[in-house]
mmJSON file of the N, C-alpha and C atoms, coordinates in Angstrom:
{"data_MODEL":{"atom_site":{
"group_PDB":["ATOM","ATOM","ATOM","ATOM","ATOM","ATOM","ATOM","ATOM","ATOM","ATOM","ATOM","ATOM","ATOM","ATOM","ATOM","ATOM","ATOM","ATOM","ATOM","ATOM","ATOM","ATOM","ATOM","ATOM","ATOM","ATOM","ATOM","ATOM","ATOM","ATOM","ATOM","ATOM","ATOM","ATOM","ATOM","ATOM","ATOM","ATOM","ATOM","ATOM","ATOM","ATOM","ATOM","ATOM","ATOM","ATOM","ATOM","ATOM","ATOM","ATOM","ATOM","ATOM","ATOM","ATOM","ATOM","ATOM","ATOM","ATOM","ATOM","ATOM","ATOM","ATOM","ATOM","ATOM","ATOM","ATOM","ATOM","ATOM","ATOM","ATOM","ATOM","ATOM","ATOM","ATOM","ATOM","ATOM","ATOM","ATOM","ATOM","ATOM","ATOM","ATOM","ATOM","ATOM","ATOM","ATOM","ATOM","ATOM","ATOM","ATOM","ATOM","ATOM","ATOM","ATOM","ATOM","ATOM","ATOM","ATOM","ATOM","ATOM","ATOM","ATOM","ATOM","ATOM","ATOM","ATOM","ATOM","ATOM","ATOM","ATOM","ATOM","ATOM","ATOM","ATOM","ATOM","ATOM","ATOM","ATOM","ATOM","ATOM","ATOM","ATOM","ATOM","ATOM","ATOM","ATOM","ATOM","ATOM","ATOM","ATOM","ATOM","ATOM","ATOM","ATOM","ATOM","ATOM","ATOM","ATOM","ATOM","ATOM","ATOM","ATOM","ATOM","ATOM","ATOM","ATOM","ATOM","ATOM","ATOM","ATOM","ATOM","ATOM","ATOM","ATOM","ATOM","ATOM","ATOM","ATOM","ATOM"],
"id":[1,2,3,4,5,6,7,8,9,10,11,12,13,14,15,16,17,18,19,20,21,22,23,24,25,26,27,28,29,30,31,32,33,34,35,36,37,38,39,40,41,42,43,44,45,46,47,48,49,50,51,52,53,54,55,56,57,58,59,60,61,62,63,64,65,66,67,68,69,70,71,72,73,74,75,76,77,78,79,80,81,82,83,84,85,86,87,88,89,90,91,92,93,94,95,96,97,98,99,100,101,102,103,104,105,106,107,108,109,110,111,112,113,114,115,116,117,118,119,120,121,122,123,124,125,126,127,128,129,130,131,132,133,134,135,136,137,138,139,140,141,142,143,144,145,146,147,148,149,150,151,152,153,154,155,156,157,158,159],
"type_symbol":["N","C","C","N","C","C","N","C","C","N","C","C","N","C","C","N","C","C","N","C","C","N","C","C","N","C","C","N","C","C","N","C","C","N","C","C","N","C","C","N","C","C","N","C","C","N","C","C","N","C","C","N","C","C","N","C","C","N","C","C","N","C","C","N","C","C","N","C","C","N","C","C","N","C","C","N","C","C","N","C","C","N","C","C","N","C","C","N","C","C","N","C","C","N","C","C","N","C","C","N","C","C","N","C","C","N","C","C","N","C","C","N","C","C","N","C","C","N","C","C","N","C","C","N","C","C","N","C","C","N","C","C","N","C","C","N","C","C","N","C","C","N","C","C","N","C","C","N","C","C","N","C","C","N","C","C","N","C","C"],
"label_atom_id":["N","CA","C","N","CA","C","N","CA","C","N","CA","C","N","CA","C","N","CA","C","N","CA","C","N","CA","C","N","CA","C","N","CA","C","N","CA","C","N","CA","C","N","CA","C","N","CA","C","N","CA","C","N","CA","C","N","CA","C","N","CA","C","N","CA","C","N","CA","C","N","CA","C","N","CA","C","N","CA","C","N","CA","C","N","CA","C","N","CA","C","N","CA","C","N","CA","C","N","CA","C","N","CA","C","N","CA","C","N","CA","C","N","CA","C","N","CA","C","N","CA","C","N","CA","C","N","CA","C","N","CA","C","N","CA","C","N","CA","C","N","CA","C","N","CA","C","N","CA","C","N","CA","C","N","CA","C","N","CA","C","N","CA","C","N","CA","C","N","CA","C","N","CA","C","N","CA","C","N","CA","C","N","CA","C"],
"label_alt_id":[null,null,null,null,null,null,null,null,null,null,null,null,null,null,null,null,null,null,null,null,null,null,null,null,null,null,null,null,null,null,null,null,null,null,null,null,null,null,null,null,null,null,null,null,null,null,null,null,null,null,null,null,null,null,null,null,null,null,null,null,null,null,null,null,null,null,null,null,null,null,null,null,null,null,null,null,null,null,null,null,null,null,null,null,null,null,null,null,null,null,null,null,null,null,null,null,null,null,null,null,null,null,null,null,null,null,null,null,null,null,null,null,null,null,null,null,null,null,null,null,null,null,null,null,null,null,null,null,null,null,null,null,null,null,null,null,null,null,null,null,null,null,null,null,null,null,null,null,null,null,null,null,null,null,null,null,null,null,null],
"label_comp_id":["MET","MET","MET","THR","THR","THR","ARG","ARG","ARG","THR","THR","THR","ILE","ILE","ILE","SER","SER","SER","ILE","ILE","ILE","ASP","ASP","ASP","ILE","ILE","ILE","TYR","TYR","TYR","ASP","ASP","ASP","GLN","GLN","GLN","VAL","VAL","VAL","GLN","GLN","GLN","THR","THR","THR","ALA","ALA","ALA","ASN","ASN","ASN","TYR","TYR","TYR","SER","SER","SER","SER","SER","SER","ALA","ALA","ALA","ASN","ASN","ASN","GLN","GLN","GLN","THR","THR","THR","ALA","ALA","ALA","LEU","LEU","LEU","VAL","VAL","VAL","LEU","LEU","LEU","LEU","LEU","LEU","ILE","ILE","ILE","ILE","ILE","ILE","SER","SER","SER","PHE","PHE","PHE","VAL","VAL","VAL","VAL","VAL","VAL","LEU","LEU","LEU","SER","SER","SER","ILE","ILE","ILE","VAL","VAL","VAL","TYR","TYR","TYR","GLY","GLY","GLY","LEU","LEU","LEU","ASN","ASN","ASN","ARG","ARG","ARG","ARG","ARG","ARG","PRO","PRO","PRO","TRP","TRP","TRP","THR","THR","THR","VAL","VAL","VAL","GLY","GLY","GLY","PRO","PRO","PRO","TRP","TRP","TRP","ARG","ARG","ARG"],
"label_asym_id":["A","A","A","A","A","A","A","A","A","A","A","A","A","A","A","A","A","A","A","A","A","A","A","A","A","A","A","A","A","A","A","A","A","A","A","A","A","A","A","A","A","A","A","A","A","A","A","A","A","A","A","A","A","A","A","A","A","A","A","A","A","A","A","A","A","A","A","A","A","A","A","A","A","A","A","A","A","A","A","A","A","A","A","A","A","A","A","A","A","A","A","A","A","A","A","A","A","A","A","A","A","A","A","A","A","A","A","A","A","A","A","A","A","A","A","A","A","A","A","A","A","A","A","A","A","A","A","A","A","A","A","A","A","A","A","A","A","A","A","A","A","A","A","A","A","A","A","A","A","A","A","A","A","A","A","A","A","A","A"],
"label_entity_id":["1","1","1","1","1","1","1","1","1","1","1","1","1","1","1","1","1","1","1","1","1","1","1","1","1","1","1","1","1","1","1","1","1","1","1","1","1","1","1","1","1","1","1","1","1","1","1","1","1","1","1","1","1","1","1","1","1","1","1","1","1","1","1","1","1","1","1","1","1","1","1","1","1","1","1","1","1","1","1","1","1","1","1","1","1","1","1","1","1","1","1","1","1","1","1","1","1","1","1","1","1","1","1","1","1","1","1","1","1","1","1","1","1","1","1","1","1","1","1","1","1","1","1","1","1","1","1","1","1","1","1","1","1","1","1","1","1","1","1","1","1","1","1","1","1","1","1","1","1","1","1","1","1","1","1","1","1","1","1"],
"label_seq_id":[1,1,1,2,2,2,3,3,3,4,4,4,5,5,5,6,6,6,7,7,7,8,8,8,9,9,9,10,10,10,11,11,11,12,12,12,13,13,13,14,14,14,15,15,15,16,16,16,17,17,17,18,18,18,19,19,19,20,20,20,21,21,21,22,22,22,23,23,23,24,24,24,25,25,25,26,26,26,27,27,27,28,28,28,29,29,29,30,30,30,31,31,31,32,32,32,33,33,33,34,34,34,35,35,35,36,36,36,37,37,37,38,38,38,39,39,39,40,40,40,41,41,41,42,42,42,43,43,43,44,44,44,45,45,45,46,46,46,47,47,47,48,48,48,49,49,49,50,50,50,51,51,51,52,52,52,53,53,53],
"pdbx_PDB_ins_code":[null,null,null,null,null,null,null,null,null,null,null,null,null,null,null,null,null,null,null,null,null,null,null,null,null,null,null,null,null,null,null,null,null,null,null,null,null,null,null,null,null,null,null,null,null,null,null,null,null,null,null,null,null,null,null,null,null,null,null,null,null,null,null,null,null,null,null,null,null,null,null,null,null,null,null,null,null,null,null,null,null,null,null,null,null,null,null,null,null,null,null,null,null,null,null,null,null,null,null,null,null,null,null,null,null,null,null,null,null,null,null,null,null,null,null,null,null,null,null,null,null,null,null,null,null,null,null,null,null,null,null,null,null,null,null,null,null,null,null,null,null,null,null,null,null,null,null,null,null,null,null,null,null,null,null,null,null,null,null],
"Cartn_x":[0.67,-0.271,1.231,0.511,1.201,0.625,1.259,0.814,1.685,0.87,1.668,1.482,2.154,2.234,1.193,0.699,-0.556,-1.747,-1.729,-3.012,-2.386,-1.643,-1.424,-1.804,-1.347,-1.967,-3.495,-4.163,-5.533,-6.12,-5.436,-5.824,-5.834,-4.792,-4.531,-5.361,-5.605,-6.317,-8.427,-8.675,-9.73,-9.934,-8.504,-8.959,-8.708,-8.159,-8.341,-6.718,-6.352,-4.336,-3.86,-3.875,-4.024,-2.37,-1.683,-0.163,0.408,0.224,0.862,0.929,-0.19,-0.71,0.232,0.631,0.943,2.565,2.92,4.534,4.855,4.084,4.331,4.156,3.461,3.164,4.2,4.736,6.362,7.578,7.427,8.667,8.715,7.202,7.303,7.449,6.969,7.462,8.791,9.838,11.361,12.099,11.281,11.541,11.411,10.397,10.508,10.901,11.492,12.279,13.551,14.06,15.312,15.978,14.66,15.178,14.933,13.664,13.747,14.941,15.678,17.059,17.946,18.141,18.954,19.094,17.996,17.654,17.255,17.224,17.174,18.847,19.508,21.154,21.967,21.076,21.989,21.969,20.649,20.023,20.683,21.191,21.566,22.948,22.836,23.703,24.104,25.907,26.596,25.814,26.328,26.192,27.685,26.859,27.646,28.155,29.151,29.472,28.973,28.616,28.284,27.415,27.103,25.616,25.286,23.906,23.067,23.157,23.195,23.417,22.409],
"Cartn_y":[-1.283,-0.299,1.457,2.175,3.369,4.589,5.528,6.7,7.936,8.638,9.901,10.68,11.345,12.488,13.033,14.051,14.371,13.694,12.753,11.353,11.283,10.945,10.37,11.598,12.82,14.608,14.553,13.937,13.934,12.663,11.563,10.898,10.606,11.494,11.65,12.862,13.978,15.071,14.187,13.461,12.875,11.899,11.429,10.814,11.597,12.864,13.851,13.571,13.127,12.931,14.235,15.926,16.796,17.076,16.63,16.882,16.017,14.96,14.051,14.601,15.484,15.914,17.063,17.826,18.845,18.934,17.752,17.002,16.756,16.198,15.53,17.206,17.689,19.151,19.508,20.032,20.496,19.759,18.903,17.731,18.33,18.395,18.116,20.076,21.004,21.935,22.358,21.795,22.035,21.257,20.086,19.41,20.28,20.642,21.275,22.573,23.469,24.705,24.639,23.396,22.889,22.685,21.828,21.457,22.623,23.845,25.496,26.004,26.041,26.738,26.134,24.786,24.232,24.45,24.589,24.813,25.955,27.086,28.719,28.822,28.337,28.536,27.943,27.171,26.575,27.221,27.838,28.576,30.049,30.461,31.781,32.092,33.354,33.969,35.032,35.245,36.122,37.369,38.477,39.656,40.183,40.313,41.566,42.69,43.698,45.147,45.601,46.602,46.861,46.875,46.803,46.745,45.46,45.7,43.904,43.408,42.125,41.417,40.373],
"Cartn_z":[0.006,-0.041,0.33,-1.178,-1.19,-0.27,0.49,0.841,0.994,0.259,0.474,1.551,1.968,3.426,3.514,2.399,2.384,3.034,2.219,2.612,4.264,3.848,5.869,6.491,6.314,7.384,7.497,6.532,6.188,7.315,6.707,7.922,9.501,9.781,11.151,11.362,10.926,11.346,11.141,10.662,10.74,11.83,12.744,13.651,15.039,14.508,15.636,16.007,15.598,15.919,15.747,16.333,15.927,15.925,17.341,17.284,16.382,15.727,15.035,13.82,13.139,12.016,11.982,12.753,13.375,12.956,13.378,13.055,11.576,11.303,10.04,8.883,9.034,8.126,8.681,9.988,9.793,9.419,9.264,8.567,7.326,6.629,5.298,4.708,5.974,5.297,5.521,6.267,6.332,5.589,4.855,4.103,2.437,2.177,1.39,1.523,2.348,2.537,2.295,2.348,2.283,1.0,0.002,-1.264,-1.861,-1.781,-2.465,-2.332,-0.947,-0.922,-1.301,-1.572,-2.689,-3.979,-4.398,-6.143,-6.386,-5.141,-5.495,-5.819,-4.357,-4.507,-5.922,-6.043,-7.595,-8.503,-8.929,-10.04,-9.531,-8.442,-8.465,-9.571,-9.876,-10.47,-9.647,-9.676,-9.41,-9.833,-8.279,-8.99,-9.85,-10.783,-11.565,-11.518,-11.543,-11.776,-12.843,-13.179,-14.62,-15.281,-16.639,-17.125,-17.288,-17.123,-17.161,-18.32,-18.469,-19.623,-19.571],
"occupancy":[1.0,1.0,1.0,1.0,1.0,1.0,1.0,1.0,1.0,1.0,1.0,1.0,1.0,1.0,1.0,1.0,1.0,1.0,1.0,1.0,1.0,1.0,1.0,1.0,1.0,1.0,1.0,1.0,1.0,1.0,1.0,1.0,1.0,1.0,1.0,1.0,1.0,1.0,1.0,1.0,1.0,1.0,1.0,1.0,1.0,1.0,1.0,1.0,1.0,1.0,1.0,1.0,1.0,1.0,1.0,1.0,1.0,1.0,1.0,1.0,1.0,1.0,1.0,1.0,1.0,1.0,1.0,1.0,1.0,1.0,1.0,1.0,1.0,1.0,1.0,1.0,1.0,1.0,1.0,1.0,1.0,1.0,1.0,1.0,1.0,1.0,1.0,1.0,1.0,1.0,1.0,1.0,1.0,1.0,1.0,1.0,1.0,1.0,1.0,1.0,1.0,1.0,1.0,1.0,1.0,1.0,1.0,1.0,1.0,1.0,1.0,1.0,1.0,1.0,1.0,1.0,1.0,1.0,1.0,1.0,1.0,1.0,1.0,1.0,1.0,1.0,1.0,1.0,1.0,1.0,1.0,1.0,1.0,1.0,1.0,1.0,1.0,1.0,1.0,1.0,1.0,1.0,1.0,1.0,1.0,1.0,1.0,1.0,1.0,1.0,1.0,1.0,1.0,1.0,1.0,1.0,1.0,1.0,1.0],
"B_iso_or_equiv":[0.0,0.0,0.0,0.0,0.0,0.0,0.0,0.0,0.0,0.0,0.0,0.0,0.0,0.0,0.0,0.0,0.0,0.0,0.0,0.0,0.0,0.0,0.0,0.0,0.0,0.0,0.0,0.0,0.0,0.0,0.0,0.0,0.0,0.0,0.0,0.0,0.0,0.0,0.0,0.0,0.0,0.0,0.0,0.0,0.0,0.0,0.0,0.0,0.0,0.0,0.0,0.0,0.0,0.0,0.0,0.0,0.0,0.0,0.0,0.0,0.0,0.0,0.0,0.0,0.0,0.0,0.0,0.0,0.0,0.0,0.0,0.0,0.0,0.0,0.0,0.0,0.0,0.0,0.0,0.0,0.0,0.0,0.0,0.0,0.0,0.0,0.0,0.0,0.0,0.0,0.0,0.0,0.0,0.0,0.0,0.0,0.0,0.0,0.0,0.0,0.0,0.0,0.0,0.0,0.0,0.0,0.0,0.0,0.0,0.0,0.0,0.0,0.0,0.0,0.0,0.0,0.0,0.0,0.0,0.0,0.0,0.0,0.0,0.0,0.0,0.0,0.0,0.0,0.0,0.0,0.0,0.0,0.0,0.0,0.0,0.0,0.0,0.0,0.0,0.0,0.0,0.0,0.0,0.0,0.0,0.0,0.0,0.0,0.0,0.0,0.0,0.0,0.0,0.0,0.0,0.0,0.0,0.0,0.0],
"pdbx_formal_charge":[null,null,null,null,null,null,null,null,null,null,null,null,null,null,null,null,null,null,null,null,null,null,null,null,null,null,null,null,null,null,null,null,null,null,null,null,null,null,null,null,null,null,null,null,null,null,null,null,null,null,null,null,null,null,null,null,null,null,null,null,null,null,null,null,null,null,null,null,null,null,null,null,null,null,null,null,null,null,null,null,null,null,null,null,null,null,null,null,null,null,null,null,null,null,null,null,null,null,null,null,null,null,null,null,null,null,null,null,null,null,null,null,null,null,null,null,null,null,null,null,null,null,null,null,null,null,null,null,null,null,null,null,null,null,null,null,null,null,null,null,null,null,null,null,null,null,null,null,null,null,null,null,null,null,null,null,null,null,null],
"auth_seq_id":[1,1,1,2,2,2,3,3,3,4,4,4,5,5,5,6,6,6,7,7,7,8,8,8,9,9,9,10,10,10,11,11,11,12,12,12,13,13,13,14,14,14,15,15,15,16,16,16,17,17,17,18,18,18,19,19,19,20,20,20,21,21,21,22,22,22,23,23,23,24,24,24,25,25,25,26,26,26,27,27,27,28,28,28,29,29,29,30,30,30,31,31,31,32,32,32,33,33,33,34,34,34,35,35,35,36,36,36,37,37,37,38,38,38,39,39,39,40,40,40,41,41,41,42,42,42,43,43,43,44,44,44,45,45,45,46,46,46,47,47,47,48,48,48,49,49,49,50,50,50,51,51,51,52,52,52,53,53,53],
"auth_comp_id":["MET","MET","MET","THR","THR","THR","ARG","ARG","ARG","THR","THR","THR","ILE","ILE","ILE","SER","SER","SER","ILE","ILE","ILE","ASP","ASP","ASP","ILE","ILE","ILE","TYR","TYR","TYR","ASP","ASP","ASP","GLN","GLN","GLN","VAL","VAL","VAL","GLN","GLN","GLN","THR","THR","THR","ALA","ALA","ALA","ASN","ASN","ASN","TYR","TYR","TYR","SER","SER","SER","SER","SER","SER","ALA","ALA","ALA","ASN","ASN","ASN","GLN","GLN","GLN","THR","THR","THR","ALA","ALA","ALA","LEU","LEU","LEU","VAL","VAL","VAL","LEU","LEU","LEU","LEU","LEU","LEU","ILE","ILE","ILE","ILE","ILE","ILE","SER","SER","SER","PHE","PHE","PHE","VAL","VAL","VAL","VAL","VAL","VAL","LEU","LEU","LEU","SER","SER","SER","ILE","ILE","ILE","VAL","VAL","VAL","TYR","TYR","TYR","GLY","GLY","GLY","LEU","LEU","LEU","ASN","ASN","ASN","ARG","ARG","ARG","ARG","ARG","ARG","PRO","PRO","PRO","TRP","TRP","TRP","THR","THR","THR","VAL","VAL","VAL","GLY","GLY","GLY","PRO","PRO","PRO","TRP","TRP","TRP","ARG","ARG","ARG"],
"auth_asym_id":["A","A","A","A","A","A","A","A","A","A","A","A","A","A","A","A","A","A","A","A","A","A","A","A","A","A","A","A","A","A","A","A","A","A","A","A","A","A","A","A","A","A","A","A","A","A","A","A","A","A","A","A","A","A","A","A","A","A","A","A","A","A","A","A","A","A","A","A","A","A","A","A","A","A","A","A","A","A","A","A","A","A","A","A","A","A","A","A","A","A","A","A","A","A","A","A","A","A","A","A","A","A","A","A","A","A","A","A","A","A","A","A","A","A","A","A","A","A","A","A","A","A","A","A","A","A","A","A","A","A","A","A","A","A","A","A","A","A","A","A","A","A","A","A","A","A","A","A","A","A","A","A","A","A","A","A","A","A","A"],
"auth_atom_id":["N","CA","C","N","CA","C","N","CA","C","N","CA","C","N","CA","C","N","CA","C","N","CA","C","N","CA","C","N","CA","C","N","CA","C","N","CA","C","N","CA","C","N","CA","C","N","CA","C","N","CA","C","N","CA","C","N","CA","C","N","CA","C","N","CA","C","N","CA","C","N","CA","C","N","CA","C","N","CA","C","N","CA","C","N","CA","C","N","CA","C","N","CA","C","N","CA","C","N","CA","C","N","CA","C","N","CA","C","N","CA","C","N","CA","C","N","CA","C","N","CA","C","N","CA","C","N","CA","C","N","CA","C","N","CA","C","N","CA","C","N","CA","C","N","CA","C","N","CA","C","N","CA","C","N","CA","C","N","CA","C","N","CA","C","N","CA","C","N","CA","C","N","CA","C","N","CA","C","N","CA","C","N","CA","C"],
"pdbx_PDB_model_num":[1,1,1,1,1,1,1,1,1,1,1,1,1,1,1,1,1,1,1,1,1,1,1,1,1,1,1,1,1,1,1,1,1,1,1,1,1,1,1,1,1,1,1,1,1,1,1,1,1,1,1,1,1,1,1,1,1,1,1,1,1,1,1,1,1,1,1,1,1,1,1,1,1,1,1,1,1,1,1,1,1,1,1,1,1,1,1,1,1,1,1,1,1,1,1,1,1,1,1,1,1,1,1,1,1,1,1,1,1,1,1,1,1,1,1,1,1,1,1,1,1,1,1,1,1,1,1,1,1,1,1,1,1,1,1,1,1,1,1,1,1,1,1,1,1,1,1,1,1,1,1,1,1,1,1,1,1,1,1]
}}}
């Protein structure tokens, strides 16, 4: 059986297990932030002096 994190959070809320749902959502938020930070960091162009190109 395959479960996604979002469905797991939904199931936890439906069973009134809010603390576990909050912890799972926080982990998902932290993972998303880290991945997006890495992607933006790799795509960032260094500052240049002079005319824009």
